[in-house]
C-alpha positions in Angstrom: 88.4 172.3 71.2 85.1 171.6 72.9 83.4 170.5 69.7 86.4 168.4 68.8 86.3 166.5 72.1 82.6 165.8 71.6 83.2 164.4 68.2 86.0 162.2 69.6 83.7 161.1 72.3 81.0 160.1 69.9 83.5 158.3 67.8 84.6 156.3 70.8 81.0 155.5 71.6 80.5 154.2 68.1 83.5 152.0 68.4 82.2 150.6 71.7 78.8 149.8 70.0 80.6 148.0 67.2 82.8 146.1 69.6 79.7 145.0 71.5 78.6 143.0 68.5 81.5 140.7 69.2 82.1 141.1 72.9 79.9 139.3 75.4 79.6 141.5 78.5 77.7 140.3 81.5 74.8 142.4 82.9 72.2 142.3 85.7 69.5 139.7 85.5 65.8 140.4 85.2 65.4 140.8 89.0 64.7 144.5 88.5 62.4 146.1 85.9 63.7 149.2 84.0 60.9 151.7 84.5 62.4 154.8 82.9 63.3 153.8 79.3 61.3 155.7 76.7 59.4 157.7 79.3 59.1 161.5 79.2 62.3 163.3 80.4 62.8 167.0 81.0 65.8 169.0 82.2 66.7 172.4 83.5 68.7 173.1 80.3 70.4 171.4 77.3 73.9 172.1 75.9 72.4 172.1 72.4 69.7 170.6 70.3 71.7 167.4 69.8 71.8 166.6 73.6 68.1 166.5 74.6 66.8 165.2 77.9 65.1 162.3 76.1 68.5 160.9 75.1 69.2 159.9 78.7 66.3 157.5 78.7 66.3 156.1 75.2 68.4 153.0 75.9 71.1 154.1 73.5 74.5 154.6 75.0 75.7 156.6 71.9 73.3 159.4 72.6 73.4 161.7 75.7 71.9 164.5 77.6 74.1 167.4 78.6 73.4 170.6 80.4 74.6 174.2 80.4 77.9 174.9 82.2 76.5 175.7 85.8 76.3 173.6 88.9 72.5 173.9 89.6 71.2 171.7 86.8 68.8 168.8 86.8 67.4 166.0 84.7 64.1 164.2 85.6 62.0 161.4 84.2 58.2 161.0 84.6 57.5 157.3 85.1 53.9 157.9 84.2 52.4 156.8 87.5 53.6 156.2 91.1 56.0 153.3 91.0 58.0 151.4 93.7 61.7 152.0 92.9 64.8 150.3 94.3 67.8 151.4 92.1 69.1 154.2 90.0 71.9 153.7 87.5 73.8 156.7 85.9 76.1 156.2 82.9 78.2 159.3 83.0 79.9 160.8 79.9 83.2 162.6 80.6 81.4 165.6 82.0 80.2 164.1 85.3 78.9 165.3 88.7 81.3 165.0 91.6 78.4 165.8 93.9 74.7 165.3 93.2 71.4 164.1 94.6 68.9 161.6 93.5 65.4 162.8 94.4 61.9 161.5 94.1 58.5 163.2 93.9 54.9 162.2 93.6 53.8 165.5 92.0 56.9 166.9 90.2 57.0 169.8 92.6 57.9 168.6 96.0 61.1 166.5 96.1 62.5 164.0 98.6 66.3 163.3 98.7 66.9 159.6 98.1 70.7 159.6 97.8 73.3 162.3 98.4 76.5 161.6 96.5 79.8 163.3 97.2 83.2 162.5 95.7 81.8 161.1 92.5 84.3 159.8 90.0 82.1 159.4 86.9 81.8 156.2 85.0 78.8 154.1 86.0 77.1 154.8 89.4 74.5 152.3 90.7 72.6 153.6 93.7 70.2 151.8 96.0 67.0 153.8 96.6 63.6 153.1 98.1 60.1 154.5 98.0 57.2 155.0 95.6 57.5 158.0 93.3 56.2 159.1 89.9 59.1 161.5 89.2 62.8 160.7 89.7 65.5 163.4 89.4 69.2 163.9 89.2 69.9 167.2 90.9 73.4 168.4 90.2 75.3 170.0 93.1 79.0 170.3 91.9 80.4 169.6 88.4 83.7 167.7 88.1 84.7 169.6 85.0 84.3 173.0 83.4 81.5 171.7 81.3 77.9 170.9 82.3 76.5 167.5 83.4 76.4 164.8 80.8 74.7 161.4 80.9 74.6 158.6 78.4 71.8 157.0 80.3 69.7 157.7 83.4 68.0 154.4 84.5 65.4 154.0 87.2 64.5 150.4 88.3 61.8 148.9 90.3 61.4 145.4 91.9 60.0 142.8 89.6 56.3 142.4 90.0 55.6 146.0 91.2 52.3 145.7 89.2 51.1 143.1 91.7 48.1 141.1 90.6 48.4 137.5 89.4 51.3 137.9 86.9 53.9 135.4 88.1 57.5 136.3 88.9 59.1 133.1 87.6 60.6 133.1 84.1 58.6 130.4 82.3 60.9 130.4 79.3 64.1 129.6 81.3 66.0 126.8 79.6 63.0 125.7 77.5 63.5 124.4 73.9 64.2 127.3 71.5 64.6 127.8 67.8 65.2 130.7 65.4 64.9 131.7 61.8 68.7 132.0 61.4 72.0 132.2 63.4 74.9 134.6 62.9 77.1 131.6 63.8 77.2 128.5 65.9 78.3 130.6 68.9 75.0 132.4 68.9 72.2 129.7 69.3 68.6 130.4 69.9 68.9 128.7 73.3 71.3 131.4 74.5 68.4 133.9 74.7 66.6 131.7 77.2 69.4 130.4 79.4 69.4 133.0 82.1 72.9 134.0 81.3 73.5 137.6 80.2 76.9 136.7 78.9 75.5 134.6 76.1 73.2 135.7 73.3 71.2 134.7 70.2 72.1 136.6 67.0 70.6 136.3 63.5 71.7 136.9 60.0 71.7 140.5 58.8 68.3 140.4 57.1 64.6 141.3 57.8 62.5 139.7 59.1 64.0 137.3 61.6 62.6 135.6 64.7 63.5 133.6 67.8 60.9 131.5 69.7 60.6 129.3 72.8 58.4 126.3 73.5 56.9 126.6 77.1 55.7 123.0 77.0 52.0 123.7 77.3 49.5 126.5 76.6 49.5 129.1 79.4 48.3 132.7 79.9 51.0 135.2 79.1 51.1 138.5 81.1 54.6 139.9 80.5 57.7 139.5 78.2 61.0 141.1 79.1 63.7 141.6 76.5 67.4 142.5 76.9 68.7 143.6 73.6 72.4 143.5 72.6 73.6 146.6 70.6 72.2 145.1 67.4 68.5 145.6 68.3 65.2 145.8 66.6 63.6 149.2 65.9 60.4 147.4 65.1 59.2 144.0 66.2 56.2 141.9 67.3 55.7 139.8 70.4 53.6 136.8 69.3 52.0 133.6 70.8 50.8 130.4 69.2 49.2 127.2 70.5 50.6 125.0 67.7 53.8 126.8 66.6 52.3 127.5 63.2 49.5 130.0 63.5 50.6 133.2 65.3 48.7 135.9 67.3 50.4 139.2 67.7 50.3 140.2 71.4 52.0 143.5 70.9 53.6 145.5 68.0 56.4 147.8 68.8 57.8 150.6 66.5 60.4 153.2 67.1 62.1 151.0 69.8 65.5 152.0 71.1 66.9 148.7 72.4 68.2 148.2 75.9 66.2 146.5 78.6 62.5 146.4 77.9 59.4 145.1 79.8 56.2 144.6 77.9 52.8 143.9 79.6 50.8 141.6 77.3 47.6 139.6 77.4 47.2 136.3 75.6 47.6 132.6 75.7 50.0 130.2 74.0 52.5 127.4 74.2 55.0 129.1 71.9 56.3 132.7 72.3 58.1 134.4 69.5 60.0 137.7 69.1 59.6 138.6 65.4 61.9 141.3 64.3 60.6 143.4 61.4 63.1 146.2 61.2 66.8 146.3 62.3 68.3 149.4 63.9 71.8 148.6 62.7 73.4 146.9 59.7 73.8 143.7 61.8 71.2 141.1 62.5 69.0 140.9 65.6 70.7 140.0 68.9 69.2 139.3 72.3 71.0 138.5 75.5 67.8 137.3 77.2 64.1 136.8 76.7 62.0 136.2 79.8 58.3 135.2 79.7 56.0 135.5 82.7 52.6 133.7 83.1 49.4 134.5 84.8 46.3 136.6 84.3 48.3 139.8 84.1 49.5 142.5 86.5 47.3 145.1 88.0 48.0 148.4 86.4 50.3 150.1 89.0 48.3 153.3 88.7 45.0 151.5 89.4 44.1 152.0 93.0 41.7 149.1 93.0 38.7 148.9 95.2 35.2 150.1 94.4 34.7 152.9 91.8 32.6 155.8 93.1 31.7 159.2 92.0 33.3 162.4 93.3 36.5 162.7 95.2 39.2 165.3 95.8 40.6 167.3 92.9 44.3 166.3 93.3 47.4 168.1 94.5 47.8 170.3 91.4 44.4 172.0 91.9 44.8 175.1 94.0 41.5 176.3 95.5 41.0 179.7 97.2 38.2 181.5 98.9 37.9 185.2 99.8 39.4 184.7 103.3 42.7 183.3 101.9 45.4 186.0 102.4 46.3 187.7 99.1 50.0 187.2 99.9 49.5 183.5 100.1 47.6 183.3 96.8 50.2 185.6 95.1 53.1 183.5 96.4 51.6 180.3 95.0 50.7 181.8 91.7 54.2 183.2 91.3 55.9 179.9 92.3 54.0 177.9 89.7 54.5 180.6 87.1 58.3 180.4 87.7 58.1 176.6 87.0 55.7 176.9 84.0 56.7 180.2 82.3 59.0 178.5 79.8 58.1 174.8 80.4 56.7 174.4 76.9 57.0 170.6 76.9 57.2 170.1 80.6 55.1 167.7 82.7 53.6 170.1 85.2 49.9 170.7 85.1 48.1 173.2 87.3 44.6 174.6 87.9 43.9 177.7 90.1 40.3 178.0 91.3 38.7 181.0 92.9 35.5 180.6 94.9 33.0 183.5 94.7 34.5 186.7 96.1 37.0 189.5 95.4 40.8 188.9 95.1 43.6 191.4 94.8 46.2 189.4 92.8 47.9 189.3 89.5 48.0 185.8 88.0 50.7 185.4 85.4 49.7 182.3 83.3 52.4 180.0 82.1 52.2 176.7 80.2 49.7 174.1 81.2 48.1 176.5 83.7 44.4 177.3 83.9 42.7 180.0 85.9 39.0 179.3 86.8 36.3 181.2 88.7 34.1 178.8 90.7 31.0 181.0 90.5 28.0 180.1 88.4 28.5 183.3 86.4 31.7 185.3 85.7 30.6 188.2 87.8 30.6 186.0 90.9 34.5 186.2 91.1 36.4 189.4 90.6 40.2 189.7 90.3 41.5 193.2 91.0 44.8 193.0 89.2 45.1 190.8 86.1 45.0 187.4 84.5 47.9 188.0 82.2 50.2 186.4 79.6 53.3 188.1 78.1 56.3 186.7 76.2 59.4 187.8 78.1 60.5 184.1 78.3 60.8 184.1 74.5 62.3 187.6 73.9 58.9 189.2 73.3 57.8 186.7 70.7 54.3 185.3 71.6 54.0 182.8 68.8 54.8 179.9 71.1 52.5 180.9 74.0 50.4 177.8 73.8 48.4 175.4 76.2 46.9 177.6 78.9 43.5 179.0 79.6 41.3 181.3 81.7 37.5 181.1 82.2 34.5 182.1 84.2 35.6 185.2 86.2 35.8 189.0 85.9 38.9 191.1 86.0 39.3 194.8 87.0 42.7 195.3 85.4 45.4 197.3 86.9 46.0 200.3 84.7 42.7 199.6 82.8 44.1 197.0 80.4 44.5 193.2 80.8 47.2 191.6 78.7 46.5 188.1 77.1 49.3 187.7 74.5 48.8 184.1 73.3 48.8 182.0 70.2 47.1 178.6 69.7 45.4 176.4 72.3 44.9 179.3 74.8 41.2 179.7 75.2 39.7 182.9 76.8 36.2 181.8 77.8 33.4 183.3 80.0 35.5 186.2 80.9 34.4 189.7 81.9 37.1 192.3 81.4 36.1 195.6 83.1 38.4 197.6 80.9 40.5 197.0 77.7 42.1 193.7 76.5 45.5 193.7 74.9 46.3 190.6 72.8 49.9 191.5 72.0 53.2 191.0 73.9 55.1 193.8 75.4 57.0 195.5 72.5 54.3 194.3 70.0 56.3 191.3 68.9 54.9 188.5 66.8 51.8 186.6 67.9 49.7 184.0 66.2 46.4 183.6 68.1 43.7 183.0 69.2 40.2 182.5 70.6 37.6 184.3 72.7 34.1 183.0 73.4 31.2 183.7 75.7 32.9 186.8 77.1 32.3 190.5 77.7 35.1 193.1 77.2 33.8 196.5 78.3 36.6 198.4 76.6 38.5 197.9 73.4 40.2 194.8 72.2 43.6 195.6 70.8 45.1 192.7 68.7 48.0 194.9 67.5 50.5 192.3 66.2 48.2 189.3 66.2 48.1 187.6 62.8 44.7 186.2 63.2 41.9 185.8 65.8 38.4 184.4 66.2 35.8 185.8 68.6 32.5 184.0 69.1 29.2 184.9 71.0 30.5 187.8 73.0 30.1 191.5 73.6 33.0 193.9 73.1 33.3 197.7 73.4 35.4 198.0 70.2 38.1 196.3 68.1 41.2 198.2 67.3 42.8 196.7 64.2 43.6 193.6 62.1 46.7 192.0 60.5 45.6 189.1 58.3 42.4 187.5 59.4 40.0 188.7 62.1 36.8 186.7 62.3 33.7 187.3 64.4 30.4 185.4 64.8 27.6 186.4 67.1 29.7 189.3 68.6 27.9 192.4 69.8 30.1 195.4 69.0 32.1 193.6 66.3 33.3 195.6 63.3 31.5 195.1 60.0 32.8 192.8 57.4 35.5 194.6 55.4 37.6 191.8 53.9 39.9 192.1 52.0 40.7 195.4 53.7 40.2 195.8 56.6 40.6 192.1 57.2 37.3 191.6 59.1 34.8 188.8 58.4 31.7 189.2 60.6 28.7 186.9 60.9 25.9 188.4 62.9 25.1 185.1 64.6 26.7 181.8 65.2 24.4 179.1 63.7 24.9 176.6 66.5 26.9 176.8 69.7 27.0 175.1 73.1 29.4 176.5 75.7 32.0 174.3 77.4 30.9 172.6 80.7 32.5 174.2 83.8 33.1 173.5 87.5 31.5 175.7 90.1 30.4 175.6 93.7 26.8 175.9 94.7 25.3 177.8 97.6 26.2 175.0 100.1 29.8 175.0 98.9 29.5 171.7 97.0 31.2 171.2 93.7 29.0 170.8 90.6 29.5 170.8 86.9 27.3 173.0 84.8 26.5 171.9 81.3 25.2 174.8 79.1 22.3 174.3 76.7 22.5 174.4 72.9 22.0 177.8 71.3 20.7 178.5 67.8 21.6 181.6 66.0 23.5 182.8 69.1 24.6 186.4 69.6 26.2 187.8 72.7 27.4 185.9 75.7 25.2 183.2 77.2 25.1 185.0 80.6 24.1 188.4 79.2 20.6 188.3 80.7 21.3 186.2 83.8 22.5 182.7 84.5 23.6 180.6 81.5 20.8 178.2 80.6 21.6 174.5 81.1 21.9 171.6 83.5 23.8 171.3 86.8 25.4 168.0 87.7 26.7 167.1 91.2 30.3 166.0 91.4 29.0 162.7 92.9 28.0 161.8 89.3 31.6 162.1 88.1 34.6 159.8 88.4 37.4 162.1 89.5 40.4 160.6 87.8 44.0 161.1 88.9 47.2 160.6 86.8 48.1 156.9 87.0 44.5 155.7 86.5 44.3 153.1 83.8 42.0 153.1 80.8 40.4 150.0 82.2 39.5 151.8 85.5 38.3 154.9 83.7 36.2 152.7 81.4 34.8 150.8 84.3 33.6 154.1 85.9 32.1 155.2 82.6 30.3 151.9 82.2 28.7 152.4 85.7 27.1 155.6 84.3 29.5 158.1 85.7 30.8 161.2 83.9 34.6 161.8 83.9 36.6 164.7 85.4 40.3 164.5 84.5 42.4 166.3 87.2 45.6 168.0 86.1 48.4 165.7 85.1 49.5 163.1 82.5 47.5 160.0 81.9 49.2 157.1 80.1 46.7 154.7 78.6 47.2 151.4 76.7 43.6 151.1 75.4 40.9 153.6 74.3 38.8 155.5 76.8 35.3 154.5 75.5 32.4 157.0 75.7 29.4 154.8 75.0 26.6 156.6 76.9 24.6 159.6 75.6 25.1 162.9 77.3 28.4 161.8 79.0 30.6 164.8 80.0 34.4 164.4 79.9 36.0 167.5 81.4 39.7 168.1 81.8 41.2 170.6 84.3 44.6 172.3 83.8 45.2 170.8 80.4 45.0 167.2 81.6 47.0 165.2 79.1 46.4 161.7 77.7 49.3 159.8 76.1 48.1 156.6 74.4 50.8 153.9 74.4 51.3 150.8 72.3 49.6 152.4 69.3 46.3 152.7 71.1 43.5 155.0 70.1 43.2 157.6 72.9 39.4 158.0 72.9 36.4 156.6 71.1 32.9 158.0 71.2 29.9 156.0 70.2 27.2 157.3 67.8 25.1 158.7 70.6 23.5 162.0 71.5 25.0 164.9 73.4 28.5 163.8 74.5 30.7 166.7 75.7 34.4 166.5 75.4 36.2 169.5 76.9 39.5 170.9 78.2 42.2 168.2 77.6 45.2 167.5 75.4 46.0 164.3 73.6 49.8 163.8 73.2 50.4 161.1 70.6 52.6 158.2 71.9 55.8 156.9 70.3 54.0 153.9 68.6 51.9 155.1 65.7 48.2 155.1 66.5 45.7 154.8 63.6 43.7 157.7 65.1 43.7 159.5 68.4 40.1 160.6 68.8 37.2 158.9 66.9 33.8 160.4 67.2 31.3 157.8 66.1 32.4 154.5 64.5 32.7 154.2 60.7 29.2 154.2 59.1 27.6 156.3 61.9 24.2 157.7 60.7 22.0 158.6 63.7 20.4 162.0 63.8 21.8 164.2 66.6 20.5 167.5 65.4 18.6 168.2 68.6 21.5 167.2 70.9 24.8 167.2 69.1 28.1 166.0 70.5 30.5 168.9 71.2 34.3 169.1 71.4 35.4 172.2 73.3 39.1 173.1 73.8 40.2 169.6 72.8 43.8 169.7 71.5 46.1 167.2 69.9 49.9 167.3 69.7 52.2 165.0 67.7 55.8 165.5 68.7 57.4 168.3 70.7 57.7 166.6 74.0 58.9 163.4 72.4 58.6 161.7 69.0 54.8 161.0 68.8 53.1 159.3 65.9 49.6 159.0 64.6 48.1 158.5 61.2 45.1 160.8 61.8 44.5 163.1 64.8 40.7 163.3 64.8 38.0 161.5 62.8 34.4 162.6 63.0 32.0 159.9 61.7 28.9 161.0 63.6 26.5 163.6 62.2 25.7 167.0 63.8 29.0 167.3 65.7 30.2 170.8 66.9 33.9 171.2 67.0 34.4 174.4 69.0 38.0 175.4 69.2 40.6 172.8 68.6 44.3 172.9 67.7 45.6 169.8 66.0 49.3 170.2 65.8 52.0 168.1 64.3 55.0 169.6 66.0 57.5 171.8 64.2 59.8 172.3 67.1 60.8 170.7 70.4 62.0 167.1 70.8 61.1 164.2 68.4 60.7 166.4 65.4 61.4 165.5 61.8 59.7 164.5 58.5 60.2 160.8 59.3 60.2 161.2 63.1 56.9 162.6 64.3 54.9 161.2 61.4 51.2 162.2 61.0 49.4 162.3 57.7 46.1 164.1 58.4 44.8 166.3 61.2 41.0 166.1 60.8 38.8 163.9 58.7 35.0 164.6 58.7 32.8 161.9 57.4 29.6 162.9 59.3 27.0 165.3 57.8 26.0 168.7 59.3 29.2 169.1 61.2 30.1 172.7 62.3 33.6 173.8 63.2 34.0 177.2 65.0 37.6 178.0 65.6 39.5 175.3 63.6 43.3 175.4 63.9 45.2 172.5 62.2 48.9 172.6 61.3 51.9 170.9 59.8 50.5 167.5 58.7 52.3 165.6 56.0 49.4 165.4 53.6 46.0 167.1 53.8 45.5 168.9 57.1 41.7 168.7 56.8 39.7 166.3 54.7 35.9 166.9 54.7 33.6 164.3 53.1 30.3 164.9 55.0 27.5 167.0 53.6 26.5 170.5 54.7 29.7 171.0 56.6 30.5 174.5 57.8 33.7 176.1 59.2 33.8 179.5 60.7 37.5 180.5 61.0 40.3 178.2 59.9 44.1 178.7 60.6 46.7 176.6 59.1 50.4 176.3 58.4 51.6 173.6 56.0 54.3 171.2 57.2 57.6 173.1 57.5 59.9 170.1 56.9 59.3 168.3 53.6 62.9 167.5 52.4 62.2 168.4 48.8 59.5 168.8 46.2 59.7 165.2 45.1 58.8 164.1 48.7 55.9 166.6 48.7 53.8 165.6 45.7 50.1 164.6 45.6 50.4 162.6 42.4 51.1 165.2 39.8 50.0 168.1 42.1 52.6 170.0 43.9 52.0 169.7 47.7 48.9 169.0 49.6 46.0 171.4 50.2 45.4 172.5 53.8 41.7 172.1 53.5 40.2 169.4 51.1 36.5 169.1 50.5 35.6 165.8 48.9 34.9 165.7 45.2 31.4 164.3 45.7 30.3 166.8 48.4 27.3 168.9 47.2 27.0 171.5 50.0 29.7 173.1 52.1 30.6 176.6 53.3 33.5 178.4 55.0 34.2 181.8 56.3 37.5 183.5 57.3 40.1 180.9 56.4 43.8 181.3 56.1 46.7 178.9 55.3 50.5 179.7 55.3 53.7 178.1 54.2 57.2 178.2 55.7 59.3 175.5 54.1 62.4 175.8 56.2 64.2 172.7 54.9 63.7 173.4 51.2 62.4 177.0 50.6 62.0 176.2 46.9 59.0 173.9 47.5 55.7 174.9 45.9 52.1 174.1 46.8 49.6 174.3 43.9 46.7 175.3 46.1 45.8 175.4 49.8 42.0 175.1 49.4 40.9 172.2 47.2 37.1 172.0 46.6 34.6 170.8 44.1 33.4 173.5 41.7 29.7 174.0 42.3 27.6 177.0 43.4 26.6 175.2 46.7 30.2 174.8 47.8 30.9 178.4 49.0 33.8 180.1 50.7 34.2 183.7 52.0 37.4 185.6 53.0 40.2 183.3 52.1 44.0 184.1 52.2 47.3 182.4 51.6 50.7 183.6 52.9 54.3 182.6 52.2 56.1 183.5 55.5 59.3 185.3 54.5 59.2 183.8 51.0 60.0 180.3 52.3 58.0 178.5 49.6 55.3 179.5 47.1 51.6 178.9 47.2 50.6 179.1 43.6 46.8 179.5 44.1 44.6 180.1 47.1 41.6 177.9 46.1 41.7 175.5 43.2 43.1 177.7 40.4 41.9 181.0 41.8 44.0 183.6 43.7 47.7 183.8 44.3 50.5 183.3 44.1 51.6 183.9 47.6 55.4 184.4 47.5 58.2 186.8 48.3 60.0 188.0 51.4 57.5 190.8 52.0 55.0 188.3 53.4 52.0 189.8 51.8 48.8 187.6 51.7 47.1 186.6 48.5 43.3 187.0 49.1 40.1 185.7 47.6 36.9 187.5 48.8 34.5 184.8 47.7 34.4 181.5 45.8 33.1 180.5 43.4 
């Protein structure tokens, strides 16, 4: 009966949408700006996969969020930065709250009650609120039915002009002459979209493209365009300006739109403004209740604090700093509180960094998602934890394959019971750690795990990977290594087992050809914060601090711009242009333009998995073709509009020699989908020579929200055009075509882990010309010299298990293109890999999940 009622409800909603194409309901004017639509939403629970949190902020009244069937449930939206708010509207489905609270927060942790509602009767609730908050939450108190809470839409509004600056608040398009490419009928003229009446509308014929435009009378600066779509909206469109009504400049291109009320900040000049629809979301034409155009030089970014830009500053509310005098109970309570929030918050918005000044602490830090544990000594031995820095997988029934996005570095652990547990998979670096005992890399019960990465560390006892499918350890010292499953790789590791591939599955290089450790924050003898930048090592073996302090350069925090969530790309770029380095404190940064790294030796260091979301199809970060840039410790989360690339290291055609001082990427991760439907053509392009990519996970999401073959679209993970590029710890997964394309000369990869895309709908959709599927790792046909060690690729085609991939490594056949220790795996027999490399090795197939291996090639 429950399922039947839901189907009936959806059917009713569809009828309402269809009726809206004829009816002309009134609505609020543009006095308020809708802040929440399309922003990141999370919830305490969901009824099922078809009712995600994101559905409550998508502008579509035919989709909904619904919770599990208990009273204490919540839904929250992250506005991206602190915003002045004045109204919250809730469009309840039949399962509504009879009592609930609307709450606001600046940090996503501490909440202020804005409205307490009792005696609610469902329908549409519009509530007046006030204050400046980044996060706004519905906190359920009492359900009106036996089901959970269910919302078609959760809308948060702010007063018009909250951005301040010089963007005007008068609609310059009101009642100005208008024209359109077509009309649905005489009752739907172009002028109706500019008359200030939300009961009249323009509607076009049912064809693509179609446009409506307004003549402002003279050329003016345009800073904002607001749209109020009727149910027949555009999923893709352009906002354009023209000085003559003939030649058009695109101010903004929008894809993946969801209709409703939209506000778009733009920069441009023109007399004519046009909304040019390029793709309809329905079978009808395009239909707009209202278009409003605002003039001026543009609003100040609401997250931009203004004023002078200086170095240094506090580290933000989500950085928890302790010294040896802090009571252990206080530290433990705060660690446990954050872990409770973050243990299963795989796609949540919380970001936390725990920092321990030199001394000894008796605590056990359980490390959840987006949580980092740091020692603030100059060397790992300066901070000792008696207890543990641990990760387990109880939240996921003992399965550690989704224990991503967390880290620990630069301290020592005297583990309780003699063994420290670190059961992780991708994007969970273990750096500069000294374990005074054993290290267990498996979850309790030895469930599945798919890690992982250790660097610059010392483990006095034995490392037990147990169920770990693969692992890479670099420039460390270990007391022993217990076993291997598929692919265990070591470079520069004292105590590593000898190469035994194919059985045992060890691949060992005595030295790492080049390495430079990740920069790290520490406190000096006077208690001042500094950032240490380790030196380049050649033919490295053992940890950098084995014989004393790590060699390198120390920078005072006064030379860093300490960014906070809400800072704009413009403000960050202004700080970088002044010669400052960049420290990204924990949180989420929404940017509408690239962060530009133009100066040699610039350090960009993220804390607590600081996350950058590029909006409006922007590139997230661009690095000039200069020496010695260090990018470290942050996550790029692709935005909903498709970016051409997310990180570009060197512009196309870069050719400068950086061999003495290469650019380094350390723990730089990319995610496309999972939290929402992100899109990007390519995740990372390396055009500069001599770059070191030291531990990255480039992931097109296979689970979470916004997942699907044509939803979170991303063609390629990594493209390398530069020469002499070295990758140590390269994890790249699920892209729609090649996961890695390598065209530069003398490239080297030590350890590669890959899964092919899970979700091609069928073989016909997954063809590279006449070749079945796309290789995971492609070396360009004209490349003369390339080498790789310890490289594995897997398939798990869960939509169509009959799909085949002809080969997962595709390389030119010449003696100077060499590979060592390769494997291919069909996970549970879901798909077939016909060959490992070119036409050698394989097939990998069958439910036994036995790897096909190639010891060396050619």
